[in-house]
N, C-alpha and C positions, 0 to 999 in steps of 0.2 A: 259355720254354716256352705254347703256347699251351692255357687252360683251358678246354681239348674237350672244432619243436612244440606256613475251615471252618467249618460250621455247626453247632449241636447234634445229636447222635442222635434228642431225640423233637421235635427242631423246633422247644423255647422257647429265650427268653436273654434277659438284658436288652437294656434299648436301649443300652447303652454298648458294649455288644457288637456290635449288629449294626449300631452307627455304624463301630466300630472297620473292621469286612469291608467299609464301603461299603453295605450294606444299610440300605433303608427298612423296620423287620420293621412287619406287619401283623399286627393282631389279626382274630378273625374277628368282629368286631361291625363291623368296617370293611367286612369282602368281604359281609356283610350289606347295609349301605346301599342304600338302592333301593327297597326295597319287598318286597311276602310273594315276588313271583317269584325272587328270592335267598333268599329262607326257603325257600320251598318247595324248593330244591337242596339249600339244606344239607340237608334232613328226607334228602333221596333221596341225594345225593351224598358226606356229610358224609365219608368216609375219604379222599375223594379232595382235598375242601377242604384237611384238613392235609395231603395230599402240598404241594398248591399253595403253600401257606405256605411249608412246608419249601424249598420249590422257589427262593421269590420272596428265601429268607434266605440262601442260597449265597451265601460268599464269592463280592467279586463280583474276576473275573480278568476281566485284560486283553485283546481283542479281537484276536484275529491274523486278517486277511481274506486269502484267497489267491486274488488274480486271474487267471484264465485268460490267458499270456503270449500278444500279439497280433504278435508279432514272425515268428513262423512263420503265422502265415494270411496277415500283412501276403504275408511274400517268398513263399506258394503261390498269392495270388489275382495276384499282380502279377510280372510277368518281366521282366528287362532280356534287350535283343536286343542282342545283339554281332553288327556286323556282319563281313561275313567279311574275311580278311588278301587285302589285293591282290595279285595276282600281281608277281613280281618281274621288271623289265626281262630281254632277252635275256640272256644267259651273254656277256661281251665278253672271251671267250677265243678262244685254236685251239688245237686235240690235234691235234697233228703226226705224232705218232705213236704205234700202239695195237697189243696182242698179234696175233701172225698169227691165232689163233681169232676176233677178232673181224673181222664180213662186213662191217661198216655201221650205222647210225643203222636205231634201230627205226621201219618204216612206220606199224603199227600200236599205237600207244600204251594200246591200249584191251584189248591179249592180253597187257602187262605188272600181274604179278601184284604188286602195290604189296608194300610192307615198314615198319621201324621207319625206315630213312630214307629213303624215297621217299612216302608218304605224307603227309608233313608239308603241315600248310595254306598257301598264299602264296607256295610257293618254286616254283621256275621249273628243270624239270629237261631231260636231255640224253639217252638212252640208246641204248647201244651194244648190237648182239647179237650172238651168234655163227650159224654154219650153221645151226643148228636155229630158228633166234627166241628163242631162253633170251638173259636177259639176262645182261650179262656186263658192263656200268660204269653207272655211273651221275654223271654229274656235275649236282649241283642245288647252286641257288643260294637264300638265304634262310636258310640254317639250318648251325649246326654238327651235326656227329651226340649223335644224344640219349644216347648212351650211352656212358658211356668206352672206355679200353682196355682191357681184360682183363691185357695184360700189360705189355711193352715197346714204346716206341716209340719213334721216329728224329725227328730234325729235316731235312724235304728245301726245296728251291728251287721254288716255283712262279712261275714269271714276276717275278721276283724278288721275290717275297715269300716270308719264311719260313714253310714251316708244319710239319704232324706228321704221320708215318704209321706204322701199324702193325700185328699180324695184329688182328683181333677174332674173333668166335665163330661157327661151321659154316664154318673156312676163308676166309672175307673179308678183305679187306684194306682200310682206310680209312685217306684222308688228311683232312684238314682246314686249313684256312686264311679270314686274312678279308682283305681289303684298306682300309684307310686305321687306325683304330681301332677297328674292329669295332661300333661300336654301332647304324651301321645296318642291318638284319637283311640287307637286299641286299646287304650288303658283306660278308658269309659263305658260305662255300662248303663241300662237302663231297662226296665223292667216293670212291664204294663200288666197288672190284674183285671181281666174286664169282666164286668156286670154278668150274674149277680154276686156280688163278694163282700165277705162279713171283713169288719177290721181284724179281727185276729187272726185271720186264714193267714191276711198282707202276715202280717205280725209273723205268724208261726213259722212261714214258709220264708223268709226275708231268713231269722234265724239259723233254719237248718242249715242253708247254704255254708259250705264247703267248700275245702280244696283239695282236691286225691292227694 
């Protein structure tokens, strides 16, 4: 089968208590050192000074610094440019039998509405259309189906290579296979049959694929 996540309340305390908390207790006299400016400051803002002493003698708490992460900033300021996938070489197959409703290859590829199977970068495709110019079959080199089959699928021989095929959503039929071991993306193939399509048409078309 193809494999197609604490300080005193009043601000006072002994020297030993202060040392226990890692705090150098400072008296009001020590705050007054330095002259009359500080003295006058005490007369005017004495209550505030007491509060300062209390704050200075609160238990030492290990500081936790939160540094804003620069990863996102670097990620946003510098972008990695991905080179577009190189288109795979031409498809090395000949499809010698097509359903009767198919009139030929699409002449205007720009008129083809791409979908999840045909819009994959780096792939090379051949489109066949019906009389109204609507896409009937797409053969894509460079990818296996991007989504699995919703139901049963069977084995089919494609030019000597074993592939798988089965009905898909919205009436499509999808086949997939690969050359060699499939490690090279250009050795992977998907063929999509768009409705209306009959199972026998799918089988006969796949079995008629050959290498030139």
